[in-house]
N, C-alpha and C positions, 0 to 999 in steps of 0.2 A: 547366377544365371539370368538366359536368353527373355528378350524381350514378343516370342512369341511362348512359349513357355507362362511363362508369368497371364501373357493373355489367356491359354488357356484354364489354369487355374481359377482367376476372375470369372470367368465364363461356366463354370465348372461351378462352384460358390455360389454362383449367385443363381444358376437352376435348384443344387441343393436348397437353395430358401425357399425362393418359389412353390419347390414342392413339395418343404416343410409347410408352410402358410394353407397348404389347400387340400390337409390332410386330407381332412372334411373330406371331400369328397371320393378321396382315394379308397376310407373304411367304408363310406356307403356302398360303393360298387361292388368291397372286396363281402361287405354283409350281404348284399344283394345276391350275387352269385352263390351264396351260401344259406342264402333262404328261397333260392328254386331248386338246388340239391336236397335241401329238405321235403318241398310241398314233395316232387317229384316224387321219393323217395315214403311218402309218405300217403301219397296216391298207390304204390303201388302196392301198401299195404292194407289198405281197402280192400282195393283187389282178392288182395287173397282174404281180405276174412270173409269176401262173398265166395273165393272156390270152395274154403275149406269149410263153408259153415260158419265160422265166430263170430257173433252177433256184434259184437264186445269190439270187435277191427273197426263199423261203418258206425256202431252207432254204442256210443261212448258213455252214454245218456239211456237207459231202461225206459222205453215208454218217451223218452226223446224223439227228436227225428233223425234221421241217417240221412247219412248220406250218402245220392245216386249211383251206383257206377257208372252211367254219362259222365255225372256231375265229376268221378272220382281219372276219367278216364279225360275229361279236360283238361283239370287241374294237371295232374302228371304230365303234361307232352308242352301246354306253356311252362311248369317247372323245367322238365326238360329243357324249352328253349329258353330264359330266362338263365338259366344255372352256364353256360359259355357263351365267352365272347364269341361276335358272329362277325362276318367283313359284309360284303355283298358278294355275297352265294346263294343262290337259291333253296338248296334241298331243306336249310335248318326251318326255312318260310312253310313249308308244305307243314309245320307242327300246329303254328297258332290258323293259318287255315284251314284246316281240320280239324280244328279246334271252334272255330268261329262258324264253318257247316255245320259242326253237332249244334251248338249254338241257336243256329236257325232254323234250323227242325224242330224245337223245344219251343222255342218261339211263335211254328207254322200251328204245332200242336194247342199254344191258348188257341190263341187268334179260329182256327176252322176247325178247331175239335174234331181234328185229326189224328191217329197213332202212328204217323211215318218213323219216329224215331223208335218208338217198342218194339218195332217188324227187325228191327236192329241192336236192343242195347240189350248189353250180355246181362248175366243172372236174371233172365227174369220172374221168372219160377219163382226165385225167393223176395224179388217185387212182388207176385203176384199174393205169394203166402206170410209174406208182412201186413199187404191190403186185408184178408180175410180176419186176420186178426184183430184189426183197428191201426196198426203203426203206419205212424208220418215215413213216404219211405217216396220220396217226387222229389224235384227240380224243380223249384219254385220259379219263378217270372222275376225277385231280384237274384239270385243265386243264380241267371242266364242271362240277366242283363252286365250282372257284376264280369261275367269271366266274357261276351261277347264283346268290351271295351277294354277286355284286356288281349285279347284277342286282335282285335283292331290296331290298340296302343302297340302288340310288338309291327305288325306292318306298317300303318305310317312309318314306326320309326324305320325300318327298313326301306322306304321308298324315300326319307331325308327328311319330313315334315317332323319335326322334332316337336315342338312348339301345340302341334296337334298331336300328337303319342303322347305327351306330357299331360294334355287336359284329358285325352279320358282316360289317362291312369287315375286320378284323380279325382274322375268321377268316377271308377271302376275301390275304389280305398272310400269310396263313403256310405257302400251297401254294408261290408265289415262294421266300420264304425258305425254306427245307424245302430246294427243289429245286436254289439253291444253294448250301448247306450240301453237298448228296449233289454236285453237279460238285465239290468242294471235297477232298470227303473221299471218292471213289473211290465214290458207292456209289450204280449204277443207281436202286435203288426207290425211294430218296428221290424224284428227278424223276416218276414216277410218266406215262413217255412223251412229259413238256412239255417242248418245244424251246429251244432258246436264246431265240426272238425271242417266244413264250409268254411264259415264262419272265420278260423281261425286259417284255415291258408289261403283262402281270399283276401285277404289282410298280410302276409306273407306275399301274396305271388304282387298285389299293389305296388309294396318293398320292392319286390324284386322288379318291376318294370321301371318305375322308377332307378334306379340305380342302374337303367341299360343308356339311359340319357341322361345324367348327372354332369357329365362338363358340358352343357347345354344349356339355353333358356333359365327356365324357373328357376327348376332346380340346384342349377349353380349358382343364381342368384338364392339362392334359401344356403346353402353353405357355403357361400363367401366366407369369409375369415373378415372384411371388412366392417364396417361398421353399422351399415345396412344387410348384412344377413344377418346377423345378428338380432338386433332392433323385432327381427321378422321373425325368430327362432324360438325369442322369445316372448312374442308375441302370437305368436298361433297355439305354442304350450300354455302363456297366462290364461287367450281367450277362452280353447277350450275346457282345460279346468276349471276355469271359474263358471262358465255356462251351465260345466256339465255339472257341478254341486249347485250352483241355485236349481238349476234341470228339478233335480231330485228334492230339494228341497218342499219345490215348486210345486212334486206332483203328491208329497207326504200331505202339504198344508191344507191339496186340494179335494183329497181322499179322505185326511181328518175330518177336516168343517168343514167340505161342501162351502167355501165363502166365497162368494162371487168376487168381492177384498181383492184378493189373492192375484190373480191375474193383473188386476191395477200395479201389483206390489212388487209382483214379475218383471214389468216394463221399468217400474221405475229402479228397478236393483239394475239390470241390464244396460241401460240407457245412463243409469248414472257411472256404472262401470264403464263400460265405454269411453268417457268422456273424462276419467279420470285416466284408464291405460295412455290414451293417447297424448295426456296431459305430463304423464310422469316419465314416457317418452321423448317426450317433446324434449323435454329435461335435460337427462340422459344423450339423445344422438345432438343437443347440440356440445359440451361437454365433451363428446369427442370427436366434435369435429370443429372444435378448438383448439382441440389436440394436432387435427390433420392439419388446420390452414397454418398453426405455429411450427409445423413438422413442413412448411410448403415455407413458408415465409425465409428458416432455418438454411434449405434447401437453395430459396432463390437466392440470397443473400453469397453459398457457398459459389454459388456457378457465377454472380454477377462477380462478386467484388474480393478484391485483394487479401488474400490471408495476411501476411506483413502488419501491411500499411492500410489497411481494410479502405483504401479508395476502388474507385469504380474498376477495372481493370477495360483489357480494352473490347471485351464483346461488351457491355454497358455501356462503353464512350460511344463506341458506334452507333447503338442505339437513339442516347441522348443525341451524338450528334445528327443522325437523319429530322429528328423534328428537329432540331434550330434550324438546319439548312434552311430543313420546309419552311419553315416563318420568314428567313433570309432571303427568301423566294419572293413571299410574301408580298414583304413591305418594301423589297426595293435597297437590302442593306449589305454592309458588307459581315466578315467576319474573320478569325486573325486567330492561328493558330499557335499556340510556342507548342515547340518539343523541345527535352534536354533532358543532357546528358552528365549523367556523373565522372568529371574526369580520373584519368588512371584508376577508376574502381578498382579494378582486378593487383593492384596493387595494393589498396588497405586490404584485402584478403588474403595478399598473400604473407605482409606482414606481420599485420595484426589477428587476420582469423577470423570467419564468415561471421564470427559475433559482433564482431569488430565492424563489419560491411552489413548487415541489417541495419544495425545500431545508427550506420551514416541514409540507409534509405529507407528507413521511417524519421531522419529528421530533415532529410526532405521534403517530406511527402506531410512533415507537418509547416514547412515553411508556407510551400504550394500552398494546405489547407489556409493559415493566415493569406497568404496575397491573393484571393482570387475572391471574385463577389459569391452570392447565391448563387447569382443566373451565370455564371458558369460554370462548363465541364471541366474537372477536375478528375484525371485515370495515370495510375502505373500500368502503361502500356507494355513494360514485359523486361524484367530483368533491373538496370539500372536507369531505364528513360521511361521518360516522363511525359504528362501533356497536361496542356492548358485549350482549353476551346474559350473566347472570349468571343464579349457577344454586345453589342449599345456601345460597340467606344474606335475607336479610331487610331491613327499610326501615335502619335504622341503616347494617351493612353496602353497601345499594343507594349513598348517599347520601357516605359513605367514599372510598368508590372515586373516585364522580364530582367531589369535590370535590380530593380527592388530587393528582387527572387535571388539575383547573383551575387548583388552584395550581402545576402542574409545569410547564404549558405557559406560567402568565403572569409565571418567570422563567427562560424561554429564550430566547437571543439569537440571532437571526437574521447571521449574516454578508452583511454588502451591502445591508442594512435598518434604518431607524434612527430611527422616527415621532419628530414635533412632542415627544406629550410622553407618556403613562404607559408601559403592556408593550408589546414587541414584537408581539407576538403574546396572544390570549385564545381563547378557546373557548363558547361554548352548550354548556348541558346538559337538555334534556328525560326524567326518567322516564318510563318505567309500569311496571306492573305488571298482572300478569294474574291476574283473576277464580281460579273451582274447578275451570274449561272452556276453559283458555288457547286462545289463540289469535293466532297469531302475522303475520300480516294487520291483528289492531283492537289488536294489542301497536304493533307497528311506528306508525300512524296514531294512537292515545295520544301514544306519545312524540314524532312527528311536532309535534302540535297544542302540545304544553308543551315542545319545541322554537322552535317559533314566536315563542311567548309569551314566551319566554326572549330570543330576540331586542328584542323590544316593551317587558319590562319595562329595557330596556340595554346587553344582552350580557354578556360575563365572570359571567352567571351561574348558577344551576342552578334548575328548575322540577321541583315536582313535587305531586299531590294534597296536601292537607292530614291528613286522616287517613293518611296515611304515612307522615308527621311521626316522625322519626326523634327518641332518645329521648340527646339527649349531653350530656356532665356535662362543668365547669367554663370556665371564665370567657372566655373566650379564646377555645374552639373556639363558647359559647353565642353570642357577638360575632360570630362569623365567619357561622355559622351563619344569623343574623336577616338580618345585610347583605349576604350571598350568596345563600341560597339564597328562591327567594319559592312561598308555599303559596295554596296554588288552593284556593274556598270552594264 
């Protein structure tokens, strides 16, 4: 399989995972379109009821409020607008503009006591007959405000004002919720003369309107598959559910007992519930956030640690080296870098297999951990190559660390690998020292050059500049040093 094909497969899988994660938004948009279509069709049926004289189609509850023809016409226009996906074309915008114009005329009638809307209202004779019979058939102020907010929401969404559009749709949703609450509590003032049909389709249109901007802003945050979205959804549902039940109990208590203490009890219950809700969800969020932090740590370790040796990789080494370079410059100190490579590593892999080769790398990594101090930076640069950055030391200290590593590697026994002669495994080491102005890239380059020279000199040896020759006492140490250390002229 080619590299390009693998990349395409990974990209496709990644997109599919993201798409599945945000499936709530897709469902919400699909539901919104369906509700828009349903509202438009239902509004058409209401107008058909006026046309055919079938009162049950626009007044489902006898002697109850009816849906006004203009209300049905506005619902039809908005439902048609929300039922389809729009681009930047202007034609679909005419529907909410027309709906807003009808609502503005109705508002003008409220405040100016004029009959602007009556002159253009269809089926006016039916409305007059209903009024003569004492039946309610008007476009109430709540209905007018709700449909105006939905019309403005559609217009502002088209203009790109997503947050304003969502705020208007939330405002519009409040009216059918208020009406539903009023019906449950038996408080007629809450409904504002909204009929059952108008309440139902007002709720449907509000949801449909929200779905048009579900991929942005507050709706996206509310439908998020992550911890914030889950908590927000639960809080919204529980808050409204508990408040609805407590309010219903409060109304029943006041009506039955007429006790003034019921008001204080209601306030105490709501406050207690709010504190409890915040506390419970704080605990839940902390548990979820702890899982997120654990996952982030694991991801960070995967990105910065070598999986075979659990040593820092090149990326983490360079990050740590930058800090040490800054500290060395601040205190006018030198840095020492040891770069080492396992000799004839390919031979180990070819003769004994990659499992033994991995064991060789792990053995060297263990030796480096033992040889380095906690303040030193140890890493696996890649393959069979390692590095140690030494701080607060001199030429003698750097050489002693390198020689100790070389000797320990030389006596290491690799299970499953027995060379014909000599040690099972050796390393070549290049040492470099920073100048007065440390530069990690320059330091790596020098150490790499010295490592290459150690390989060329026969391997299993250490190379460092002659001017950095350490002072070593003792015959055996001097002999080992002269035999194993090569100084550059």
